[in-house]
Structures are given as structure tokens and as C-alpha cells.
N, C-alpha and C positions, 0 to 999 in steps of 0.2 A: 692638562691632561692629557697624556698622546693620546690619541683615539685611537689605539688596541689595549691603553687601562680601560679609557672607558665604557668600553663596549666589553671587555672582562667586567667593569663594576654593575652592569646592566644585565651582563648575560643571557646573551642573545643566545637562546640554543641549548646554555649550558645552567646546571642547576645552581643556585644562591644561598649560601651555605653561613649564617651570622658568624661574624665571630668572637671572641674573649672581650676585644676590649670595647666593641659599639655594638649591639645587637643592632639589626636591621628593622624588623617586626618581633611584636609583643603582643601575638595571638593565643586567645587561649585555646585549651584543648577541643575540635569539636564536639556538638551532639547530638545528640541524635535528631535529624530533620520528620518536617511535619511534610508530607507532601500533599500537593495544592487538590488534586484530582484524583485522590484514592479515598477511600475508606476505613482505611487505619491507619489511623495518626501514631506520630510516634514510634513511629517502626523504622527503623535504618532498613535499606538493605546492600547489600556487599559494598565493600569499597570499590572492587573492580565494577561492577553495575554505575555505584554514582557517577565515574570516569566517563560513561555515557556516550563512548565513541562510535556515536552512530553513523550508519551506514547511508551516504546521502552521494552515492554514485548517481545516484538514477536523476539526483536534479541537477544532472548538467546536462543539458541542452534538452529540446524539446525531439519528438512532437506529444503534444495532448490528444490523443486519441479522441474521437466521439464515437460511433455505430460502427462497430466491428473492428477493429484496427485488433490488427495483427497477422493479416496475409491467410491464404488459404488452407496454414495448416493451424488455424484458430479451432478450437475444441467450440465456438458458440459466436451470432454475429447478429445477436437480438438486437444488442445494445452498447452503448459505449463500456460497459464492464466487463465484455470479454475480449481480453486480448491483448496482445503484448506490443505495448507502443515502444519508440524510439527512449523513454527515462526510463523505464524496464528494463531494456536489455543495454543499458550501460553500467543499472544497478549490477547485470548479473557477473560482470566481468568479463572482457573480451578475452576470446582464446585463439588468436591469430599471431603467428611468429614476430615478434618487434624487435627491428635493433634500435638500440640505444639512444634514446634524442641527445642529441647536441644540448646540454642544458649550465652549461660552465659559466653564464653570463647570468644565469637568474639570480633574482635576491636572495634565495634560499640556499646554493648552490653550495656544496662545504669550503668550494674555494673563497667562495666572499663571506660568508658569514663564518664559518666557526675556524680559520685560518689565518685569527688577526694578531699574529705573533704571539700566540699565545702560549707558543711553547712547541717542543715536538707532538703530535697525535699519538696519543697513545692509547689501544683499549679498554682500561680499566677503570674506573670511578675510582681507585685507590692512590692511585698513583699520576693524577693530573699537575702542568705545570702550565702556569696558565701566562706566565712572565708578568703579575704583578708590578706595579711602580712601588718601589721602596720607599719612597715617601708614603705612601700611606698608611705604613706601617701594618702592613695586614686587615686593615681596615673592611678591605671589600675581596678577602682572600676568598677561592671558594670550594678549597680539598679539603672532603674530610679530617686530613690532618693538617696541621697549619704551622707554620713557619718554625714554632718551638716544638714541633711533635709531637703537642697535645690536642685534646679532641675540643672540638669546637665549641662555643660559648651556645647550649640553648635556652632560652628564658625560661622555660617551663621544664628543663633539667630531665628532657627526653631525647632520647638518641633522635638522630635527624635523618629522619627514614629521605629526607631529599636528595640526598644521593648514597641511596641501598638501591642498585639496579633491580635487586630481590620484591622489591616490596611497592604494591602500586595505594598510591593517592591516598597514605595515612598521616601524611606530614600535617602541623599544624597549620601551613601556609595555602593547601589545597580546600578547593573550590568544589561546591555542589551546585551541577547543571543543573537539579532538579529541587532545587530547594524551590518553597514558595513564595515568588516575588510579593504577594497580595497582603503574609502577616504582619503586623504591625513589629516593628523595632527589627526588622528582619530585611537585608539584602540578597539578591540572587546569588550574586558572588562573593558574599562574606564581606561584602567593603567598607560596615562600618563597623569593624573589629579592627583596631589596631590605629583606632583613626589619627593619633595625633603621630604618630609611626609613616604614616600613606602622605600627610599634611609633609611631613619634612623631606619626602622624597618627591612629592610634586612641586616643592615651590625652590627645590633645587636645580638649577641651572643646567650643571653637567646630564640630567635626568630627563628634563624637555626634552634638552639635545638628540639624546640616544634613540627618545620614542618618535621624535618627529623622523627620526631615519626610518623607523623601524614599519612608522605611515609612509612612509615613501617607497618601502620595497616591497608594502601590499600592493601599494596603487603597480608599482611596476609588475609586479605577480600578477594582475588584477587583469592587464594591460595584455598581458599577453597570453593570458589565461581566455580572453574574448575573442583574442588574435585565433588559436587552434578552435577552439568554437568554434568556432565562426566558418573554420576551415573544416571540421567532421559533417556541421549543419548541412553546406552544403553539396558535400558528396551524397550526406544522404537520401538529399534532397532527387539530387541529379538520379539519383537508383530509384524511389517510390515515382517520381514523375516520365523515368524511360529506361523500363528495364531490360537490360544485357548483359550479358556475359563483363563487358568492359568495366560497367557505370557498379558493376556489384564490385568489381576486384576495387577498383574505386575508393567508394562505400566499407571497405574491410580494411583496406588500409589507411583510410582518415581513422577510423574507430582505432584502430592500433595504435595510430601517433597522438590522438589527443588520452587514451587510459595510459599511456605512459606519461606522458603529461602530466596527468594529473596523481599517476606512483608518487612521482621524482617530486613532485610539490609539495604532497602531504607527507612523504619520508622528511622533507629534509622541513616541512610548518613542524614537527612533533620536536622538533632538535631545541624548537624558542620556548625560554622557560617563560611560563605568566605570571607565574608568583609576582610579580611585579604591574602588570597590568591592569591598572585602575580603570579601566574605561570598558563599560560593558560591552558598546559593540564592536572594539577591537578585541578583544579578548575574545566574541563567540566568534566572528570572522573567523579569526585563526582556527580556533577550536574546529568551525567546520571543513576548513581549508584541511587539517591533517585526518579526514576519516577517508577511506577508498573505500572498505567494504573487504569482500571478496578480494581484491585485485592487493588488497597486502599481505596476501597468500603468500611462501617463499617462491618463489620462479623468474628467472630473471627472462625468461621467453613464453609466453603464452601460445599452448598449443592445440589446432582443434583434432589431433588424430585421436582415433579411439586405441585404448588402451590394449590389445593382443596379448597376450602370454610373452613372445620376446623383450615387450615395455613394459610388465607388468611392476618393478622392480621400480623403472621408472617415476610409475604411477604416484606410488607408494613415498618415493621419496622426497617427491614435488606437490604436494598436496593441490595447486591450483591448475598444476596438469592432471590430477585424481578429479577433480571437479569438476571440471572444462568436459574431461573423457566419459564423466555420468551423466551426463545433461543431456547431450550429444547422445548417448545410447540410449537412455530413455525416452527421447526425443523422438528416436527415428523409431520406435517401438509404437510411439504415438503414431505417430505420423503416416506409416504403414498399417495402423488395423483395422481387417478390413473382413465382413462375414458374410455369410452367406445369406442370400433370402429368403423367409421363411416359408416351408413347402415347398421351397425349390433350391432342392442342395448343388444343383451344380451354378447355378447361379451366384456366385462368390465373390463377386468383386463390388461390396457393397460399403464404404467409408460413411464418418459420421457426416462428413458437409460433400456433395449436398444431401447424400440418402438418407441416412439413419437419423438427421435431425428432421428433417422430412418425414419421415416416417413417424416416428413420437412425439411431432405436429400433429397430424392431420389423423392418425389411424387412431379408430376405436374400437381398434379388436381386441381384447384381452389378452389374446394367447400368441399375437403378432408382437404386443408390442412387450410381452414380458421376453419371448424370442431374443428381441432385439436388445433388451437391455441387457442378459444375461451374457449372449453370446458378445456385445461391445465391451463389456466390464472385463470376459475373459482374456479377448483378444488383447484389450489396450493395456490393464492392468497389470494382468498377473505374470507374466514375463518380466515386467520393470521390476517388481518386490525387492530379489535380489540388490540392485545397483540402488536402490532407494535409502536401502537399509546401510547402503554404504556413505552414501551421500550425508546420514544422518552424522557420522560419525567423521567427515569434512566438516559438514557443519560450525562441529566443539572446538576446529582449528580455526575457522572464521572468527569464531568465536575468541579465542583465545588471543586473538592476531590484532581485534579492533577493544584488547582487554576488555570485554565481557567476560561474567562467570561460566554463560553455558548458552546455545545456538537459541535456545528457545527468548530467553533474556536480549539476544542477539535481536531476534525479528521484529519484538515491538519497540527497540531503540528508537526511530524512527519519531516517535512520539513523543517524547522527552517525559514522560511520566514514570515511576518508579512503580505505580503501581498499575498498568496500562489494561494489563487483562480483567480485573477487578472492574476496571473502571467502565470498559466493556460490557460486562456482565450488569453490572448495576441500571446503563442505560438500557440494556435488553429489557431487563425486570417493569422501567418504565411504559415499556413499547407492551410487553407481554399481554396482557387483559386484549387487546388491540388483534393481537396477533392469535389467539385461544377461540375469540368469538369468530374471527374471520376462519380459521381452519374449518372448527364447528359445525359452520353454514358449507361449505365446502366439500364437509365428508357425505352429508346427507345428501347433498345433491349427486356423487358420485356414486354415493351407496343405493341411491334411487336408478339413478343409471345401468347402473353393473348387476343391482342385486346384494341384498344383505346376503346372502352368504359369503361375499366376496369379501366384502365392507364389514368391519363390524362396528355399530352404532358406536361402542367405548375408543376406537383399539387406535395407535396412528395410521396413518394413510400410507398403502403402498407407494412407492415415489415413481415405477413406469407408467400409470396412467396422469397422472397428471402436465401431461401435453410439454416436457423437455426430458432431456435425458438426466439432466441432474436433480428434478424439481427442485431447482430454484425459481424458477418465475412459471406461474400458471396460466397464462395469458393465452396460450394458446388453445384451451378449453374455455374460452370462453362462452361459446355455443353450450355446453351443456351447465354454466356455472350463474348465466346472466341472470339477475335480478326481476329485470322487468322486460319479458323479448320484445314485447309490442312496444317499448320503446327504441329506436334506433339510434345509436351512437353517434357523436357528430365527427361526420369528416366530410370538409370543405374542398377534398380536392378536385370534384366536380368544378365547384366556383372556380378555383385557381386556374384550371385551364382554358371556362368561361373566358375569363376574363384577360388570359392572356399573360399568366405570368412567365417570366422569364430567370434563369439562376440567379443572373444580374439583378433583374428586378427583386428577389428575394434578399440577397446581401444590402442589397440598396435599403431596405427596409428595416434589417434586423442594424443596419447604421443610423438608420433615424433613431430607432428605438432606444439608441444607449446615446445620442444624443440628448434625445428629449430627456433623456433624466440627467444632463448637466456630466456626461462623459465627455468623451474625446470623439472627434470624428478619425478616421484612418486616415483619408489622404490616396493622393493616386496612384504610388509606390504600389498597396497593397491591390489594386485593384490590376495592376500591368503584372504582376508576379504572379497573385495564385492561379490557381488551375477550380474553377467549377465544372467542370464537363468533362467528358472524357474524348483527348483528343481521338482525333478518329490515325494518325500515323504515325504511336507507336504505344507499346502498351505501360500502360499507369494503375499501380497499386490506388484502387480507389476507396479506402476504408479513410473518413474522415478523419481530416487531423491539423490542427494549427500547430505552426512555426516559430518560434524565436532563432534569428539568423546569429544571436548572442551581440548583435553589434548598432541597438539602440533605436535602430530604425528602420530595418527590415523584418517585417511580420508578413506571413502571408498563410493561405489557409489551402486544403489537399481536396477536394471531396468532388465524386461525380453528383452531381445532385439531380434528382428526378423533381419533377413538379407536384409534389402529394404534401399533404398536411405533415407527415413524419420529418418530409427535406425542410419544409419551412422551420420546425421545431431545431432541427440540429443543424440548419445553421444557425439561430439563432446563438446557439449551445456555440459553436465555434468560435461568433464573433465576440462571444464571451472572457475565451480566452486568450483572441488578440487584446480586448479593454484591459486584460489581467496585465498581458507583458506591456504594453503602455504605459499604468500607470504606475508601474515598479521597475521602468528604467533606468531611472535615474541612479538604482543604488548598483554596488558593487556588483561583481559577476556572483559571487557567491552566495548574496542572496536573494540574486533576481528568481523567483520560484515562490511559491506557498508556502502557507507557513511549515506545512506539514504535506505531505505525499497526496490528502486527502482535498486538501482547499481549491486545488481548478477545478475539480471533477464538479465538488457541493458546488460551486457559485454561479459555472457553466447549467446545472442542472435546476437552481435556483432561477434563473431567471428563465428555461423552459416551463415550471411551473405557470409563472406570469402569462407568458406567450399563449399557452394551451387553452387559456380557457375561454368562454363562451363569449367575457365583455368583451377582452380583445381579438377573438376573429371577427365579433359584431363590429367593431370599430375600423377596422381592416377593409371594413366594406363585405367579409365572404361568408359572414350568417345574416340572415333579413332578418329575422326577430330574435326579442330576449327569450328563452329557456328558462323559462322559472319554474316548472312544474317538479315538486319534489323526485318525481321517477325518473325524470333525469338525472338532475343530481347524484343522486344512488349509483346509476349506471355508470356513470364519468366517475363516481370516487372509490366505484368498487372495480371501475379497471386497471384505477392507478394501485390500486391496493393489492391487488393480485399482481401484481408486478415489482410491487419499491416494497410493502412488506411485507411478502413473499418470501422476498429475496435474503431480508437482513439474516432470520435465523439458519439458514443457509451458510453465508459468508462466513457470519462468527462461528460455527461449528466447525470449518473446513482451517480457518485459521488459530483456531484453539487445537485444535489435532494436531497441526505442525507445531505452534510451542512445546505440547505436552511432550510429543516424540521429541525433537531438539532440546527438550530441557531435560531428557530423562523421567518425568513423571509417567509416563506411559513406556511400557515395553516395548521390544521390535517382535518378539515373537506374540503379541496379542493388540498390534496397533489397527489392524482392520476392523478389528470387535471393537476398539475405543472410537473409532470414528463412526461408526452406527448406533453406539451407546452415546455420543454428542449428538449425532442428529436425530435422536427419540427426545434427548433431554431437551432441545431445543425445539426441531421441528414439528414432534411430532410423525415423522416420516418413518417408515421402515422399508428393508429392502422385499423386492416380492417372491425370494427366494434366499431360505437359510444360506448364510456365508460362512467361508470358514478362512481360515490361517494362513491358507495357501491360498488365496484371491490377493489382490489389492485395490479394492476398488476407486479409489481415489486418483490410480492412475490414468484412468481414463476423465481425468480433467488438462485440461492444458496447460494450468496455471503452476500444476503440480511438478510434470516430471520438467518443464519449465524454472520451476522456482521462484517464484514469481511473486511476494505477497497481494493478498486478496483482502485483508484487512480494512483496509484504503476504503474500495466497497461502501463495505457498512459504515464506515465513520462518514464518507460522504455521504452516503443515502441519509443519515439521521440530520448532517448539517445543514444539507440543503433547505429544510424546514423548517433551520432556526434561523438560515438567513434570511431568509424570505419570511419568514413572523415578523422581526426586527423591521426586513425595510416598508411591509407591509403597515406596521403600528407607524412608522414616521409618518406614512402618507395621510395615515389618516383613513386607509384603505381596509382594514380591522381593526376592529373595538369587539374584544372579548366582554363575551356576555351579548350581544346586540343580533340577533337574528338575521336583520336588517344587511349586515357586516360579514360575513362568516369568510375564515381563512380561505378557503379554497376557490373564492369568487374576486379574490382581490387580485388587482390589475394596475402593474407601476409604473403603465405608460404614459408619462409626461407627467410624473412626479419627481423632481428633482428634488426633496429629500431624501427620497429612498437611494438616489444614484450617489449623492453623499456619503450615506452611510456605508455603500461599495466602493465607491472611491478611495475612503480611509482604511478599509478591509485590503484593498490590493494594492493599498503601494507602502504600507510596510512591509510586501513580500515576506521573506524569510528569517527577516532583522532581527524577530523580538519569537520570542517561543508562544506557539499558538496559543495557549492559556490566557498571554500576555492579549494578545491581537484579538481575541474574545471579548476579555473584559474591559479591551478601550473601545472595542466597535459596536458590540453589541452587549455592554454591560452584565455581561454571563461568560464567568470565566472556566467554562467547564462545556462539552458537549451534554445536551438536554434533548431528551427524547421527549418532553412536554410536546415540544414544538408540533411535534410530527400528530399524536393523539391530536392535539386542536384543529389540526388540517381535517383529518378525516372521521372528526367529532361526530357528526353525521351520518354517515357511514358505521360509526360506531352504536350507535345509538337505533337504528336500524335494523341491527344485528339484534344485536340485543332482544327487541322486540320481538324480531324472527325466528330466535333460538328459542325463545320462550312459548311461542306460538305451535308452535313443532315438537315442545319438549326434546328439546336435544342437550345432549350431554356436551358439557364444555369443559374443553381441555381431552385431555386422553389419561389413557390407563397401560402402563406398560404390561404386557398381553403374553413377555414368554420372548428366548431367546431369541435375537437373529443374525446372531452369530455365532461358531462354534471354533474351538481351537481343533480340532478334530475333523480330519477332510470326511469320513465316513458319515460325517450327519450333515454335510453341505449338500443342495440341488435340491429340495422340500420345497415344495410353491405356501406360501404362507398367505390361508385366507382367512378375515377375520379373527385373526389370534389361534386359530389352526392350523399347525407346520401336517399337510397330506400332500401325497404323489400326485404327481401329473394327472394318472388316469389311476386312483388307487394301485399304481402298482408299486410304490415304495414303499406302503403302509406292511402290503401283503408279504414283499420280498422279504420286506424283516423278521415278518413270521414265522416265514418259512426258515432262514438262517437260525432265528430263535429256536427253533423247534429241531432241527437238527443237533444246534450245538447241544441242544438238552438231552438226547436220546445216545447221540457218542456219549456223552458225559456217564448215561445211566448203563451202557452198555459196557462200559469201561471196568464201572463195579460187577456187573454181574460176571466178568471173562474172569 
């Protein structure tokens, strides 16, 4: 058979339709699928959702940022959660002018894979001529019309949807990415169906030859992709380690080239028909390579210019141009937001970083905190509301070009679960009892400090007094909340200084930690190329980050290390990312990442849990004695909880809100009030003053105008405890029910059994769905909040007894609306469930207005 005919038979890039004479596949009609990680079995989602072309642009290239990634425009530098890393930026799509890359020699270019003498190029699927070998008698013909002019044979006597360009994912040969891989008699990609027909294909020599050609093409594409990725990462590294105009321009140009390469590769990969690819790994590689996210929007040239009146029609014509324009408009408002100082109307240059963040963390003046909160949310958020409403519409276009029903489904597609939002709600319900106990204790301590006239004992907590602009972490008010004030928290910083710690020594200790658990040494190239301290001769962006240069040997860290306890933990966190790179470097480029966007962060944080234990610090010689008193344990766990546990409902409400507005479940006209409803529902937090739909309070959070997903931080915060528990069990350092070996005191240092679990998880990269990765490594194929509960079990018991002792109400009651559509109701203060004027002026003025209205009405009657 000529090569062209063989390619036509395999139909790389074009749909296969069985002929009447010899049907190729005999597959039954698909039945509703059972989703593995959901609680609504036997409920199939929409066909387009099942296609699951999730966005993987964020997976191409480092860095993985730790504390404060994101630069000076970031909205918070408290820890790893806040900021835009390079992987986040890749997800958004780059808006730079882009000359088209010469890719004619690509294995997936039209010249190489769709033009093998199949006949003239045509645009319609109903008049294709593929030049089929006459000797085949039409057996492998691929047009919806056979040579006899008759409709092709279908074994189920149904219309063959594979040749209908207007129907998505309904054909009998289609496979569901979200199918449960663990149910008996079920295969993830329906490979058990049509077994005999599949065997016939696999045993056919010609089929094997063409399949081998496809593998070779993917290898070639992988090599090109790695080279492009290396060039891009190198340019970003040069910019962040030597900030100037030249390196910035080079970084932008490199990003432009890499995004264009990804776009072309994805477009050409989508044209490969996958119905006859029975190898799961090969199928997954093609699927991930076909996904581009916002970059799939129809525009040949990315543009970062803002759309003023002359180019409005151009933005409407090109959604990607509009997408970039909207993001830049909102980020401009976010970065330029400044307010006047409290009771200092002529000092009006206060910005979030460093001024307002510092005020929210250190001030204990109720009125100053309220002024700062209200003014910043007004300046940063209110002006971008119209742009965000437009972005909601554009996200529907992003979903459409990625074969998803709506923007909400697209937002969670990276997690490969048809019921992901419900799954996360189930995880939250596992954790909620702990959070409610913590919330009640914190509310009582704040009520004791600020007075019962301002904080009601059964109402939600006003968000402005929690030490953070967004109420997402309560660590900054630890001085008010700490359970045992007389017991100091562990701080080994003075001992580190005494013992002459240096940044290099801290990284060598981190490397020795990993080699002690049977993981890899990083090698001398890592130390030569990385940056551990701020250079004196140039400006460097110092946010901690780990870098994979996509060439399987060059891995680096960039961090301006301080000699303190926090930096010691951050160094181990960054080294965990390097270990992840080392473990999956054998995989193709498309698989060199975490199993989902949260895995990298979860692994680094799981290591941090071990390194921060008093037991490990004592092993390093930084603690002189063991701290066995329960008061130290409670203070330690409480400090962790007001950061990690308090953060969870904030992250969940933030992205569930985006899911609702992107999917249309929440109306754009009521989206601000919907956010506060979710905050009250999940967090028991309310705004300090009554809000209205003129406000857009979420705009004050960096990840909203930048359109960066936030659910990965919820996922990673829960997953880190799940990974940590599995390692501690395997190492024998944690025995459930044994008070001598609690989970929070586990140290996996010098425990190779724990390292073997971590190696197995890391080595899989993104080559399998995350559910399968967890099942094969942790023997639990779902996200599980019980590990977090076990970690904080001593604290939870202490909180339960403390709340009983003080007769504190656990939970909160909805004490009135926190947001109104009408602007006339906005601006009133909220004290303990009552909405009062700042100095009783609001209530009195309302009564006066009502009085005059009544008088005017009756005056008209008497005239």
C-alpha cells in the first residue's frame, strides 16, 4: 500500500468512518458515566464538558514560586499563595505582537500531515477526496458519502457524528476523559469496548507502522517544544536576575515566540483523529498537547494595547485582543490604587504594598482599619467592575473555543473531574467542624479586645480586624489570639546567627534532607547557576522560585535568603520543587509537571511541615531541649491553624464565586452581593460596612483582575497534609490513636520509606490523572480532608473544651444583609449584627428624610 493510502487508512488528522463492506469498530452506544471523585453517581454532564479540553498553558515552564511570587504589583507577599508565577502567566496567554513562527517542518504542520496526496484541499467535511487506493474497494474510505453515493454503514444504524462538524463528542467512538478508572469492568478511555476489532487493528502490520510514525512525530515535537521552552525560560531568568529594559524586551519576545509555538502545535495536534489510538499514554499526550486555553481565541496577533474608542470594534472582532485589553485595564487600576491616610487628608499616596498591608497587620484602631479597608476597596475595585463584566462574556468565548459549555466549567477543567465544585464542597464539610471551633474562639478573643458593642457573640466576624486586607490569614493578630501568651513560640533565628548559618549552608542542609530520604542529589551545576543572595551589582526580583529549564539537567533556584527560621523552611520548599523536576525529567515535555496545578505546591508544603517540627530543629542542633509541654504544642498548632485552616474558606469562596459568575449561576448585576453571601456561608466573615452593587470588592484582590485561578491553593493546602500523613505512616513516625506519635510531631528526616512514596508520586508527573496518581501512591484516589483534621486533632480538642468552658456559641448566625443592590443603603457600619451610622448620623439623616417625605405627601393632600 502506498504511504499516502496507509496514512489515509489510519487517518491522522481526519475522521474515520466505517464503510458498508467492513465496519472498523463495533462499539456500543455510550452510557452515562460514573464520576470518580463526585457524590452524584450515574449523572453524565454535557458532551462538551466530557471533551475536557482543559487549559494546560500554565503547565509549560517554571518557575514555581514560594513566598511572595509576583513582583511589586502583587497584592500580598505573606507566603507562597500570593502572586503570579511564570506558570500562571503562561495560562493567561501573552499579549505581545507576534510574527508567525516558521513551523513548516513540524510533524504536525499541514504540509507534513494533512497533505499526503489525499486530494485537493477543501473546507467542507462533506466533499473530501482522500485519494483512497482503488485496491481497497472503499474499505477505509473516510468521507460521509461513499463511492457508491450511499451513506456509510454504521453498526448501530445511527448517524455517524464523527463527520458532522457541528456535533461535539457524541459519536460512538468517543471516549470520556472523566470516566472512573477504578470501577470494575470499566476502562478510562473505553478501551475494553470492541475488543476484537481493536485486536484486529493492533495486529495489523500497517497499523503498527503508522502508529510508530505517529510516535516518532510526537518525539520530534517534544524535542522542538523542549528547545522552545528552554529559550523562553532562559529569557525569563535573565530578566528576573538582571532587571533592565533590554532583558525585559528579550523576555517578552521569548514569551511571544513560545506562545506562538504552543498555539500552532495545539492547532495541528487537534486535527489528529484519536479514535484508533488505544495506548492510554499516547492518547493523553495528544489530548494535553491540543489544549491552549485563552490562546485559542481567534486572533493571529496578540496585542497589549488598551482599547480606546477608535479600536473598540477591533476588540469586539478579536476576542483575544479584548481579553488582554480587559486584563491590562483592570491591572492598571489595581496597581495605581492609592488612598489617603486616616485623618490625614493631604497624605494621599498610600498603596497596598507597603503601606496599607502594614496598617492592616499592625494597627489595632477599629476606625483606622475600617477607613483603610473601605477606601482601598473603593479605589481598587469599584472602577474595574464594568471591565470585569465584559471579561465574564469573553470567558464564555474562551470556554467555547476549548469545547466547554461555559466559563465556569472551563475554570475547573484542569482537575479532570465532572463534579469538581461539589467535590471541593465535600472536602470542606470534612474540615468545617475544626474551622467553626477556631472561628468561635477567635471571635471571642476579638470581642474581648474590641468590645461586645462591636462584635456580636453569634454573628460573623467583620473582616477588617483580622490582620489582613482580605481576612484570609489571621496570623498578624496572633498577639490578641494566642492561647498561652506566657509560652513563647519557637524561633531558632538567634541560634542560626550564632552558629554562622549562610545561604549556601542552608541549601546544603536541604539537599542532605532529601538525600537522607533516598532522593537525588542536585549536583554542582545547581549551585553554580542558582542565586541564593541579592547581588550587589544589579537589580534582582527576589521572590523565591524554582526553575526548570526544560532540558532535563538545568534546574535552578532564585531566592534572596535571609538568615532566619522562615527562610530555612522556604529553602527546603524550593528544594522540593527541584526534586520534583529531577524525578519526572525522564518524561516527555508535556508530562513534566504536577498531576494537577496544586501538586507542586502541596509537595513543597508537606516537606515544610516536617522541617518546621521541634523534633527536626532539635536534630539540627537549633533547639537545646525537647518541648513536651502541651501548651507549646497548642501554641504551635494554633499558629499553623490561623494561617492554613483560616485560609481555606476564603480560597474556596473566591473561586466558587468565579465559577458561578462564569457559568451564569450568579447574575452580573448581583455579583458583589453574591460574593459576600459566599463569604458568610463558608467563612463566617462579613464586610465592615454595608456594601452595594456599585462596589466590586473582589477587584481589590490581585488574582481577580489578573484572572489567575485560586482553587489550586485550597487544593494544595489540603493535599499537603494527605501526603504528609502517608509519608509519616510509612516511616512509622505516626500511629493513629497513639498519643506518643501524633501526626504534628512527625519528622521524616532520614526515613527512606517516606522518600520512596514521594519519589513514586513525583515520577509520574502529569502522565496520569491526579486521582490515579493518589490511588497508586497514597492508596486514596481522592482529595481527603481527614488528614488535616488528624494533624490538628490536639488543637481541635483544646478548642472544644475552651469553647465549652466559656460557653461560646460555635458557628454563626446570619444577622442581616451585608450587601444591597441599592446604593442608598451602602456605607452604613456593621456592629454586632446592627447597621448603624458612623456617629449616628446615618440613622438620624434617614429619619429626617423620611419625615420630610411624609410631610410633603400629606401637604399635597391638603392643597
